[in-house]
N, C-alpha and C positions, 0 to 999 in steps of 0.2 A: 120485516125485520130491518128496516132502514128508515132514515128520515126522509123528508118530503121534497127536498130541493131536486128539481128535475133537469135543470140546465146548469152548465158550469158557471160558477160565480166569477165575474171579472175582478181581477185584483185591483183594489182601490183603497186609498187611505182616507177617503171622504165618505161620510154616511150617505147611502142612497136615499132617494126620496121615499118617505114613509118608513124608513128603517131607523130604529132607535140607536143601533150600534153600527159602527163601521166594520167592514169585513175583518180587519186586523184585531179589533177588540172582541168581535164575535169568536174568532179563533182562540184568543187568549181565554175567554170565558169557557168555551168548550173544553179546552185543555185543562183548565182548573177543575172542572166537573169530573173529568176523567181521572185526574190525579187524586181527588178526594175519594172517588169510588174505589180506586186501587188500595189506598191506605185503609179504608173502612173494611175491605175484604181481608187484607193481609196483615194487619197490625199484630195479630197474635204470634206471628213467627218470631218477634223480638224475644219472647220468653221461652222459645222452644230449644231443646238441646241439639247437639250434634246427632245426626242419625247414626245408627250402628251399622250402616251399610255404606261403604265407600268414604264417608266423612273421615274416619280414622286415617285411611291411606292418603287422603287429600290434605288434611289439616291436622287433626288432633293428635295423631301418632306420627306425623311426618316431621322429623327433626330439621330437615332442610327448610321447609315452609315455616316452622315455628321460630327459626332463627331470625326471621324478618327479612327485609329487603336490603341485601348487601351484594357486592360484586360476586362473591362466592355463590350466592343464591341465583344470580343471573346466569353464571356459567353452568350451574347444575340444571337450571330450567331449560337452557338451550340444548343440553346434551342428554338429559335423562329420558328413559323410556318407561318410567314408572307409570302405573295405572294404564298400561298398554296403549298409550297415546302419546303423540308428540304435540303438546300444546303449551309452549313456554309462556304465552301471555296469560293463560289461566293460572299457571303456577305462580307467576309474579303477582297476580292479583290476590291470590290467597296469602302470599308472603307479605304483601302490603297490609292486608287485614291484620295479620299478627303484629306487624310493626305498629299499627295504629291502635288496635283494640286488645292486644294480647291474645292468648289462646282461649278465647271465649266465643260462644256461638252468637251472642246478641248482635255484635257489630257486623259480622258477615251476613247474618240474616237481614239486617237493615239495608246493607249494600245490595243484596239480591232484590229486595223490594224496590229500591231506588232504580236499579237497572231495568227491572220490568216496567216501572213507571216511565222511564225515559224511552224504552223501546216502544211503548204504546203511543207516546207523544210523537216520536219519530215516525211511526207508521202513519199516523194521522197526517202529519206534515208532508211526508213523501207522497202519499196518495193524493192529497189535496193539491199539491204543487204540480203533480204529473197530469191529473185529470181535470182539475178545476172545480170538482164537486166537493163541497164542504160537508154536507150532511151524510152522504154515502161514505165518504172517507172516515168521518168520525165514527160512524156505526161499525165499520170494519175494525177500527182501532179499539172501540169499546168491547166488541165481541172477543177480540184477542186479549184485551186486558182482563176481562172478568170470567172468561170461560174456565170451568173447573178443571179441564184437562191440563191446563197450564200451571196448576198449583204445584205439581211435582217439580217443575223447573225453578220455582221461586222458593219453596219451603225447604228444598234440599240443597245444602251448601255445596256439595260436590258437583251440583249442576250449574255452578257459576259459569262453566264453559258454554252452556247453552245460551245463557243470557248475553254473555260477551260476544259470542259469534254472531248472534242476531243483531246486536248493536252495530257491529262493523258491517254486517250485511246490509242493513238499512242505510247506513251512511254511504256505502258504496253505491247503492241504488240511487240515492240522492245525487251523488257526485256524477253518476253516469248521465242523469238527465241534464245536468249542467254541461257536461261534455257534449252530449248530443245536440244541445241547443246552440252550440258554438260553430255552426256551419260556416259562418262568414268571418269567424275569428282567424287570426294568423295561425300558421302551422305550428309555431312554437307554443302558442296559447293552448291549442287543442292537445298538443303533446303533454303539456303540464297537467291539463285536466285529466287526461287519460292516465297519467302517472299517479294522480291522486286516487283514481278508481283502483288501480293495481295495488297501491300501498294499503288501502282500506281492505281490499280483498285478502291480501296477505296476512294482515292482522286478524281478520276473521278466521282464516285457516289455522293461524297459530293460537286461536282460542278454542276452536273445535272444528275438525274437518268436515262436519256436516254441511257447511256452506259451500262445499266444492261444486255445487250445482249452479253457482251464481252466473257463469257465462250462459248457461241454458236459460236462466230467468231473464237475463239481459236481452236475449233474442226475443223472448216473449214480450218484454217491455218495448222492444222496437216495433213489434206488431201492434200492441195496444198497451198503454195509452199514447206512446210517443208517435206511432204511425209513421215510422221511418220507411216502411215498405208496405205494399198492398198485394193481396192475392189477385191473380189474373181474372178470376171469376167475380171479383167484387166491383161494385160501382166506384168509379174514380181510380181504377187500377192503372190507367194510363198517366195518372198524375206523376210528375217527376219525383224521384226519390232514390234511395239507395237500393241496390240489388241485394237479394238475399245472400248471394255468395260473398259480396263485399262485406256484409255485416258479419258473416261467419269468420272471414279472414281477420276482421277487426278484433275478434275475440281470441286470436291465437296466443298473444302474450299471456292472457289470463288462463288459457288452457295449459300453457307451460307451467304456470303456478299450480294448477290442479294436479299435473303429473308428479311434480316434486312433492306436493303434500301427500298424495296417494302412496308414493314410495316410502316416505317417512312413516306414515301411519301404519302401513302393512308391516313394515319392519318392527315398529314398536309393539304392534299387536302380537306378532309372532314371538318376540322376545318376552312379552308379558304373559304368554300362554292364553291369550284371549280368544283365539280362533277355536271354534267348536267342531265336534265330530259328527254333527247331524248330517244325514244323507242329502244329496242334491234334490231328490224329488220331494222330500219332506219340507225342505227349505222353500222350494218353489211353491208348493201348496200353501204353506204357512204365509208366504208373502201375499198371495192372492186373497186369502181369507183375511189377513191383517188389513189390507186396503179397505175392505168392507167394514171391518170392525172400527177402524178409524172414522169412517163415514158415519157409522151408527153412533159412536161416542161424541162426534161433533154435533149431531142432531139431538141426541138424548144422553147427556153426560152422567151415566150411572155406572156402578160397579167399577169404579176407578181404583187401581191398586198400584203399589210401588213396583211389583214384579208380576209379570204374566208368563207362566211357564209354557214350554212346548207340551203338547198333549202326550200322554203315555202311550196312547193307541193312535194309529194312523188316522188321518182325516177320512171321513166317508166321502165316496165319490160324488154323491149328490151335493155335499157342502161345497166342494171345490167347483163343481159345475155351476151351481147357483151363484156363487160369488163371481165366477168368470162372466156369466151372462149379465149380471148386474153391472159390472164394470164396462162391459162392451155396450150394454144398452145405454148407459149414461154417455159414453163416448160417441155413440151414433147420434143421440139427441143433440149433443154439443156440435157435432159436425153438420147436422142439418140446419142448426141455428147459427151458422158460421158468421152471419152478418152481425150478430151480437158478439163482438170480439172479446168482451170481458168474460163470456162463458168459456171460450177457447183458452184464453190465458189463465183463468182461474182453475179450470180442470187440469190443464197440463202443468200448472204450478204445483197443484196438489200431488199429481202422479209423479212428476219429475223430482221434486225436492225430497220425496220420501225414498227414492231409490237407494241412496247410500245407507239408509237405516232399515230398509224393509226386510233384510235377512237373506237375500239371495247369496250375498257374501256374508256369512254369519260371524258376528263377533259377540262373544258372551253366550249365555244360555237362555236369554229371554226371547219369547216369540214376538213380542212387540213391547212398546213402552210409551207411557203418556208423554214423556219429555221429547220423544221423536216427532210429535205432532206440533211442536212449538212454531216452527217455520211453515210446514206444509199446509196447516189449516187456514192460513191467511188466504190461500187461493180459493178455498171454499167460501170463506167469508166474503170475498170480492164477488164471487158468482151470485151468492144469495142477495147481498145488499143491492147490487146494481140491477139484478133481475126484478126484485120486488119493487124497486123504485120505478122501473119502466112499466111494470104491470099496473102499479097504482096510478101512474099518469094516464095510461090508456083507459083505465076503469073510472077515472075521475073521482078517486076516493078523496074524502076530506083530509086535509093536511093534519088536523088534530087527531083523527082516527089512527093514522099511520104513526104519529108521534107517540100516542098512548100505547099502541102495540109494541113499539120499540122499547119504551120505558118498562113495560111489563116484562118483556123478554129479558132485558138486562137485569131487572130486579130479581127475577127468578134465578138467573145464572149467578148473580152475586150471592144470593142466599145459599145455593148449593156449593158455590166455591168457598164461602166462609166455613161451611160445614166440613168440606174436604180439607181445608187448612187445619182444622182442629184435630183431625186424625193424626197429625204430626206432633201433637203435644207431648207424647212419650212413646218410647219404643214398643211397649207392650200393646198400646192402643193401635199403633200404626200397623203392626204385623198381625194382630188379631183381626183387624178390618180386612187386611189382604187375604187372610184365610177364609173370611166370610164371603168374599165376592169372587174368589177364584177356586179352581179345583186342582188337586194333586200338586200343590205348590210347595215343593221341598225347600225352596229358598226362604219362603215365609216361615215354614216350620222351624228351620234352623235358626233364623234370626229371632223369632219369638222365643225359642229356647235359650238363646244367648242373652236376651233381655231379662228373662226370668232368672237365669243363672246369676247375672250381675245384681239382681235384686235379692239375692240369697234365697231364692225359691227353687232350690236344687231339684227336689223331687217333682216339682211341677215342670221343670225344664226337660228332664230326660225323656218323657214320652214324645216330646216334639222332635228331639234329636233322633230318636229311633224311627219316628214317622218319616223324617227326611231321608234317613238311610234306606228305609224300605221303599220309598217312592223312587229314589235315585241312588242305587248302590254305588254308582261311580262318583258320588259327591264327596270330595275330600273333607269338607268342613264338618259335615255331620259325623263322619268317622273320627275326626280330630276331637270334637266335643264329647262324643261318647267315650273316647279314650280318656279324656280328662276326668269324666265322671267316674269311670272304673278305677282310675288311679287314686282319686279322692277317697274311694271306698276300699282301697287296699287290694283290689283285684288286678295285680300287676300283669299276669299273663294276658288277660283280656285287653288291658290298656296297651300293651306292647303290640298285640295283634291289630288293634284299631289304628294306632299311630303308624305302624308299618303300611297298612292299607292306605291311609291318608297320604303318606309320602309317595307311594307308587302311583296314586291316582291324580295327584296335584299337577296341574299344568302351569299354575302361577308360581314363580320362584319363591315369593314370600310365604305362600301357604306351604310349599314343600319344605322350606327352611324351618318353619314353625313345627311341622310334623316331626322332622328329624331332631330338632331341639328337645321336644317333649319325649321322643323315643329315647334319647340319650339319658334323660333324667329317670325314665322308667327302668331302663337297663341298670342304671347305677343303683336305684332302690332295690332292684332284684339281685344285686351283687355281681352282675355280669359287667365288669369294668372294661373288658376288651371291646364288647359291642357298644358300651356307653361312649367310649372315646371315638370309635368309628362313626357313630351316629352324629355326635357333635361336630366332627370334622366334615361330615356330609352336609350338615346344616350350613356351615359357613361357605362351603363350595356352592351350594344351591343359591344362596343370596349373600354375596360378600358385603352387602350394606346392612345386613341384619345385625345390629350392634348386640342385641341380646344373645345371639348365638356365639359371638366372639367372647363375650363376658362369661357365658356358660362354659365354653371350652377352656378359658383361662382359669376359672375356679376349679374345674375338674383337674386340670394339669397341675395346679398349685397344690391341691390336696393330695395328688398322687406323687408329688415330689419332682415332677418334670418342670423345673423352673424356667428353662429356656422356652418351652412351648407356652408357659403361662405368660411370660414377658412378651412374646410375639403376639399372642392372642389379645392381651390388654392393649398393646401398642396399636394393633390394627383397629381395635374398637375406638381408640381415641383419634385415629386418623379419620375414621368415618364420622364420628360424632363426639367431640370432646365433652367431658362432664367432670364435675368435681369428684364424685365417688369413683369414677373410672380411673382418674389419675391417682386417687388414694390406693386403689387396688394395684395399679401398676407400681406405685412407690413401694408397697409392701413386698411385691414379688422381686423387685430389684434389690431391695434391702436384704431379703432372704437369700438372694443369690450372691451377695457380697459386693454389688455395684452401688456403693454408697453415694457417689457423686450424682449418678443418674437418678437414684432414688430421691435425693434432695431436689433435683430439678423437677421431677414429677410432682413432688409435694408443693413446690412453688406454683406450678401450673394449676394444681387443685385450689390453692389459695386465691389465685387470680380469677378463677371461674366461680368460686363459691360465695354465696351469700350467707351460708351457715356451715362452716367447715366441720363443726362438731356433729351436726346432723349427717353430713356426708360421711364422716368417719364411722358413725354408728351404723349407717346403712351398709357401708362396705364390710364392716365386721359381721353384720347380720348375714350378708351373702356368703362370707368366707366360712363362717362357723356353723351354719345351719343347713 
């Protein structure tokens, strides 16, 4: 699974004897082949829609992001805890997309493909510069570029954070080699280079905190390929170099960034209701089994899905024991073969970089996720490519045979990857596939039902909502959707029961606010105006940035004659997200309360914001009188 060069290539700008291309031109050609392969696999994403899972929160329904790149967006991105994460660079990236392309999925999808392409080229360059091996480095980058498990990170716009964090991670790794090579440079020069590493690391953390393991990876990089220290048992251990303790102390400023990022992330996750209630033992067992499943999917990428649920029943003891023995067995083999440093580094890279996402500290309800393998599988690819190349050298295999095997493997991965990309063509296909390859997947049931509902296939949708609620009675979204179905069919008591259940079960403030908002409308339709008002007030308390809840409260108050509350609610809505129809509603409430001057000011604001004031007026009237 690798190419045939067995010795590091010396960097040179002149063609070697018997070689048609200089090393620099060879690298350019290999990079061009890699870029073409990525585009060939991923070009369908240009025509794919926003996913109906997370993409609305990140882009299509996020008015901060849709406003484009402005100072107000920067301020919001630096302080918000939306999406249960603190990742301002990611938010600004999405806002820049909207600034450049509008609120359409084509542009963001193309940017994702470009970032993945750049990451693959960066990985090739970083490995080649650090090790001197061209072919092996290129094969690692090609496996990373074409492996189907990485489709989720590219085809899902909400996973821009994965691509960005990897981009800065690889740049930091490159900058670290530059820093480590400056042993004879001045102290100021080394400090500047170290500062560059820290800045790139900080940008990576501000994209997605999964790269928090970078200091650990840098220690591995010190061991191989940089060889800044040796184990005492190794040949050449007496060679002068840095001590292990000094290399650890060298990483302390980066570890400080880790602690800051961890604190911000945990705070955001708690505020966003992302932490789960799964027990400690279940999470530990799932983590062990997930390591093995990631290994299996790396070697045989099948049954890939957008969501993998926790099992409804506890894992069997033999499953946990077998997974533990497999991981220990590989670790023992790697320890025995310690002289092949790339095995140690690759295996520890895989194990270590998965720790933040493996589920011991659980965030969300997924047992594992394809996107979590984006960084960790690089370690496995390094192990395989370097080991196969060494084995081929000892076995004196023909170079052409190894190249042919490499091409065949990459072609197979590209075909499977392209097929995996096509599952993202529409929501119904995406979630139907998830149900086909997983078991007891209430998230897939619920999202498939939502996709069917939006396609006006209501009666096909409801069985999936009921299946989701049966699989996980604590899931607020399925209860919310069943409540919507019941209200559409005039069954208000059942709708009220479902909305109330969703509100009590929701950990996410947005979901709780939506449940209370719907509950308010259901109570109003049932003639219970007291509970209707209380529910709408609970909606705005649950999520003060939920504009729809403020508008709903304003409409209810205006119809009930409580003009002060109506004006307050509309005003708060316009503070959160100004809109032409919102100011029209505010102007009407102010006019009705006798404040003609403020009403005129609100109308002027509507005119400034509106491209079609007549349409805004008609929409406001529709909300007011229906």
